C-alpha positions in Angstrom: -2.4 23.4 -0.3 -1.9 21.0 -3.2 -2.3 17.4 -2.8 -2.2 14.3 -5.0 -3.0 10.5 -4.7 -3.6 8.1 -7.4 -5.4 4.8 -6.4 -7.9 3.7 -3.9 -5.6 3.1 -0.9 -3.6 6.3 -1.6 -7.0 8.1 -1.6 -7.9 6.7 1.8 -4.6 7.7 3.3 -4.8 11.2 1.7 -8.2 11.9 2.8 -7.4 11.0 6.4 -4.5 13.3 6.2 -6.6 16.1 4.8 -9.2 15.6 7.7 -6.4 15.7 10.3 -5.0 18.9 8.8 -8.3 20.6 8.6 -8.9 19.7 12.3 -5.5 21.0 13.4 -5.1 24.0 11.1 -8.7 25.2 10.6 -8.8 27.6 7.6 -7.0 25.3 5.0 -8.0 24.5 1.4 -7.0 21.6 -0.8 -6.6 21.4 -4.5 -5.1 18.7 -6.6 -5.8 15.1 -7.9 -7.7 12.5 -6.0 -10.6 10.1 -5.9 -14.0 10.1 -4.1 -12.6 10.0 -0.5 -10.4 13.1 -1.1 -13.2 14.9 -2.8 -15.5 14.2 0.1 -12.8 15.6 2.5 -12.9 18.8 0.6 -10.6 18.5 -2.3 -11.1 20.8 -5.2 -10.1 18.4 -8.0 -8.2 19.7 -11.2 -9.7 16.7 -12.8 -12.3 14.0 -11.7 -9.9 11.1 -11.3 -6.2 10.8 -11.0 -5.6 7.5 -12.5 -7.3 4.5 -14.0 -8.4 1.9 -11.5 -5.7 -0.5 -10.6 -2.9 1.6 -12.1 0.4 0.0 -12.3 3.6 0.9 -14.2 2.3 -0.6 -17.7 -1.1 1.4 -17.3 1.1 4.4 -16.6 2.7 4.0 -20.0 -0.8 3.5 -21.6 -2.2 6.8 -19.9 0.9 8.9 -20.8 -1.1 11.6 -22.5 -3.5 12.0 -19.6 -0.5 12.3 -17.3 1.0 15.0 -19.5 -2.2 16.9 -19.4 -2.3 16.8 -15.5 1.3 17.7 -15.2 0.7 20.7 -17.4 -2.3 21.7 -15.3 -0.3 21.4 -12.0 2.6 23.4 -13.5 0.4 26.3 -14.4 -1.1 26.2 -11.0 2.3 26.1 -9.2 3.3 29.3 -11.2 0.1 31.3 -11.1 -1.3 30.4 -7.7 1.5 28.8 -5.8 0.3 26.8 -2.7 2.0 26.9 0.6 2.8 23.2 0.3 2.7 20.3 -2.1 1.8 16.9 -0.6 2.1 13.8 -2.7 0.9 10.5 -1.5 2.3 7.2 -2.9 1.8 6.6 -6.7 5.2 7.3 -8.2 3.9 7.2 -11.8 2.4 10.6 -11.6 3.7 12.1 -8.4 7.3 12.1 -9.0 6.7 14.4 -12.0 4.6 16.6 -9.9 7.5 16.7 -7.5 9.8 17.8 -10.1 7.4 20.6 -11.2 6.9 21.9 -7.7 10.6 21.9 -7.0 11.1 23.9 -10.3 8.5 26.5 -9.0 10.4 26.7 -5.7 7.6 25.1 -3.6 8.1 22.8 -0.6 7.2 19.2 -1.2 6.1 16.6 1.3 6.1 13.0 0.0 4.0 10.7 2.2 4.6 7.0 1.3 7.5 6.9 -1.0 7.5 4.5 -4.0 9.0 1.2 -3.0 12.6 2.3 -3.8 13.9 -0.1 -1.0 12.7 -3.0 -3.2 13.6 -1.7 -6.7 14.6 1.4 -8.4 16.8 3.0 -6.0 18.1 5.3 -8.7 14.9 7.3 -8.1 16.2 8.5 -4.7 18.6 10.7 -6.7 15.7 12.4 -8.3 13.7 12.4 -5.1 16.7 14.2 -3.2 16.5 17.1 -5.7 12.6 17.4 -5.8 11.4 16.4 -2.4 11.7 18.6 0.7 10.7 16.0 3.3 9.7 12.3 3.0 7.4 10.7 5.5 8.1 7.1 5.2 6.0 4.0 6.4 8.8 1.4 7.0 11.5 1.6 9.7 14.2 0.5 7.3 13.5 3.4 4.8 15.0 6.4 6.6 18.7 5.1 6.8 18.4 4.1 3.0 16.9 7.6 2.2 19.5 9.4 4.1 22.4 7.5 2.3 21.2 9.3 -0.8 20.7 12.6 0.9 16.8 12.6 1.2 15.4 14.0 4.4 13.2 11.2 5.5 11.2 10.6 8.9 9.6 7.3 9.9 5.9 7.8 10.6 4.6 4.3 10.7 2.1 2.6 8.4 -1.2 4.2 8.0 -2.9 0.8 7.8 -2.7 0.6 11.6 -4.6 3.9 11.8 -7.3 2.5 9.7 -7.5 -0.7 11.7 -7.7 1.3 14.9 -10.6 3.3 13.6 -12.2 0.3 11.8 -11.3 -2.8 13.8 -12.6 -6.3 12.7 -16.4 -6.7 13.3 -17.4 -9.2 15.7 -20.4 -10.6 13.6 -17.8 -11.2 10.8 -15.2 -13.1 13.1 -17.4 -15.9 14.7 -14.6 -18.7 14.6 -11.7 -19.1 16.8 -8.7 -17.0 15.4 -5.5 -18.4 13.9 -5.6 -21.6 15.9 -4.0 -24.8 14.6 -6.7 -27.1 13.6 -9.0 -24.3 12.5 -10.8 -25.6 9.5 -11.0 -22.2 7.5 -8.4 -21.4 4.9 -8.7 -17.7 3.6 -7.9 -16.8 0.0 -6.8 -13.3 -0.8 -5.8 -13.2 -4.5 -5.5 -9.3 -5.1 -7.3 -6.2 -5.4 -6.6 -5.6 -9.1 -8.3 -7.5 -12.0 -5.0 -8.6 -13.4 -3.9 -9.8 -10.0 -7.0 -11.9 -9.5 -6.5 -13.6 -13.0 -2.9 -14.4 -12.4 -3.0 -15.6 -8.8 -6.5 -17.1 -8.2 -6.2 -20.1 -10.5 -2.8 -21.0 -8.9 -4.4 -20.8 -5.5 -7.4 -22.7 -6.5 -5.4 -25.5 -7.9 -3.4 -25.7 -4.7 -6.7 -25.7 -2.6 -7.8 -28.6 -4.8 -4.8 -30.7 -3.7 -5.3 -29.6 0.0 -8.9 -30.5 -0.2 -8.2 -34.0 -1.4 -6.0 -34.6 1.6 -7.9 -32.7 4.3 -11.6 -33.1 3.3 -13.0 -31.0 6.2 -11.5 -27.7 5.3 -13.5 -24.7 4.4 -12.2 -22.2 1.6 -13.3 -18.6 1.7 -12.1 -15.9 -0.6 -12.3 -12.2 -0.3 -11.4 -9.3 -2.7 -12.8 -5.8 -3.4 -16.2 -5.3 -5.0 -14.4 -4.0 -8.2 -13.0 -7.4 -9.0 -15.4 -9.8 -7.4 -17.1 -10.5 -10.6 -13.7 -11.7 -12.1 -13.0 -13.9 -9.0 -16.7 -15.3 -9.2 -16.1 -16.5 -12.8 -12.8 -18.1 -12.0 -14.3 -19.9 -9.0 -17.3 -21.0 -10.9 -15.2 -22.6 -13.5 -13.1 -24.6 -10.9 -13.9 -27.7 -9.2 -12.9 -26.6 -5.6 -15.9 -25.2 -3.6 -15.0 -21.8 -2.5 -17.2 -19.2 -0.8 -16.7 -15.6 -2.0 -17.9 -12.8 0.1 -17.4 -9.2 1.1 -15.6 -9.8 4.4 -12.6 -7.4 4.9 -9.2 -9.1 4.6 -8.4 -8.3 8.3 -11.8 -10.0 9.3 -11.3 -13.0 7.3 -7.6 -13.4 8.6 -8.9 -13.1 12.1 -11.4 -15.9 11.3 -8.9 -18.3 9.6 -6.3 -20.7 10.6 -4.3 -20.2 7.5 -4.2 -17.7 4.6 -3.0 -18.0 1.1 -2.5 -14.5 -0.2 -0.8 -12.4 -2.9 2.1 -10.3 -1.7 1.5 -6.6 -0.8 0.0 -4.5 2.0 -2.5 -7.2 2.6 0.1 -9.2 4.2 0.3 -6.6 7.0 -3.5 -6.9 7.5 -3.0 -10.7 7.9 -0.1 -10.2 10.2 -2.1 -7.9 12.4 -4.2 -10.9 13.4 -1.0 -13.1 13.8 -2.3 -15.5 11.1 0.2 -17.7 9.3 0.2 -17.3 5.6 1.7 -18.5 2.4 2.6 -15.6 0.0 2.7 -15.7 -3.7 2.7 -13.4 -6.8 2.4 -14.5 -10.3 3.8 -12.4 -13.1 4.7 -13.1 -16.7 8.1 -14.2 -17.7 9.2 -11.0 -19.2 8.3 -8.9 -16.1 10.0 -11.5 -13.9 13.1 -11.2 -15.9 13.0 -7.4 -15.7 12.3 -7.5 -12.0 15.0 -10.0 -11.2 17.5 -7.4 -12.5 16.2 -4.5 -10.5 15.3 -5.9 -7.1 17.2 -4.9 -4.1 15.6 -7.1 -1.5 15.5 -10.9 -1.2 11.9 -10.8 0.1 8.7 -10.2 -1.9 6.4 -10.3 1.2 6.4 -7.1 3.3 6.3 -9.0 6.5 9.4 -10.9 5.7 11.2 -7.7 4.6 10.1 -6.0 7.8 11.4 -9.0 9.9 14.6 -9.2 8.1 14.1 -13.0 7.6 11.6 -15.6 6.3 8.6 -15.7 8.7 6.1 -16.9 6.0 7.0 -18.9 2.9 6.9 -16.8 -0.2 7.4 -17.1 -3.9 7.3 -14.8 -7.1 6.2 -17.1 -9.9 6.8 -16.7 -13.5 4.9 -19.9 -14.2 2.1 -21.5 -12.3 3.3 -23.6 -9.4 0.4 -24.8 -7.2 2.5 -27.7 -5.9 4.8 -25.1 -4.2 1.7 -23.5 -2.6 0.2 -27.0 -1.6 3.4 -28.1 0.1 3.8 -25.0 2.2 0.1 -24.9 3.2 0.3 -28.7 4.2 3.1 -27.9 6.5 1.0 -25.4 8.4 -1.9 -27.7 8.5 0.2 -30.6 9.8 2.9 -29.2 12.1 1.4 -27.5 15.1 4.8 -26.1 16.3 5.6 -24.5 13.0 2.2 -22.9 12.9 2.8 -21.6 16.4 6.2 -20.3 15.7 5.0 -18.4 12.6 2.1 -16.8 14.5 4.4 -16.0 17.5 6.8 -14.1 15.0 4.0 -12.3 13.4 2.9 -11.1 16.8 6.4 -10.0 17.7 6.7 -8.2 14.4 3.3 -6.2 15.2 4.4 -5.3 18.6 7.4 -3.5 17.0 5.6 -1.8 14.0 1.9 -2.2 14.4 1.2 1.0 16.3 -1.2 3.7 15.0 -0.2 7.4 14.5 1.1 7.8 11.0 -1.7 10.2 10.0 -1.0 12.5 12.9 2.8 12.4 12.5 2.5 13.3 8.8 0.1 16.1 9.5 2.7 17.5 12.0 5.5 17.4 9.4 3.1 19.1 6.9 2.3 21.9 9.4 5.9 22.4 10.1 6.8 22.9 6.4 3.8 25.3 6.0 5.0 27.3 8.9 8.5 27.5 7.4 6.9 28.7 4.1 4.8 31.4 6.0 7.9 32.6 7.8 10.0 32.8 4.6 7.1 34.8 2.9 6.9 37.0 5.9 10.7 37.8 6.0 10.7 38.5 2.3 7.8 41.0 2.8 9.5 42.6 5.7 12.8 42.9 3.8 10.9 44.4 1.0 9.2 47.1 3.2 12.6 47.8 4.8 14.2 48.4 1.3 11.4 50.6 0.4 
């Protein structure tokens, strides 16, 4: 079986899927592209790493030669030693090209966690229709969109909730009352990539400085992955606001906090799983803002708002720094107990709808079904060949 994932989160989801398949199928081997988690789960890596840390579309352009080499390696593998199934996990920068090569070789392709075509770039669904046999999607609004373009898609749920079930918040990390109005802890979650931290954290710190002047008893705690913690530490050190920086997981910090100020992305689901109100922002440069505004298909940048189909938590994509906007939205949560409670209740209702684990198991079931179809087809061809002889 060929499997490919390209960043840290994809590596986690892919390695969990590999372990589930190994437990259910038994004699199964994996070859492809992945990071440490997948290699630990038994991946025979064609190359050591799939992508540079924090890969985004601009990095994809900078690493085009590396991608070409990896596509060529996969192409040769598909032709000379065709796997029973090709599984692609997230990361459209490389995986869509691999889907194309697999389809050309006549191999079945399962795409787990499609690129966010629902938010931008729906034209890619026309390519996905040609190259992908089945799509296992993680948001409930994705199957109707995919099917409207002829893509066979099944909603499996978000693998984040599998991870939260296996690794719930640790009690020793959540000593304070959770998401209560009047809780004096404000959580800061600026991003998991270096460029995100550099863009978002200064805006958040400026807003926190304004909040601190008005509400002196508040405590500010920031959390981000170890790979970018040094960058965050330098920014915090050079700012006047006193902020603790620690290794607490976002879900644990969200459980402890009364309010979160966060960048957009999957982290908002971790916060929502604890029913903690949040202010969502994402700072990008003016050029990217201009490009994105012409390609977006959703009015919401925050996943929680997109899933709810309405504005639960205030959000803003910024092309220039606007800490006053963050300050005003945070102040309302701090001052208005009813507003805080309504937001927390809306997040709880959303989690009751979409927060169930099981994505890994459902996706493994789809993979096994596709492998069985491949086996049956090969067996029929062999039988027909023997009959002809």
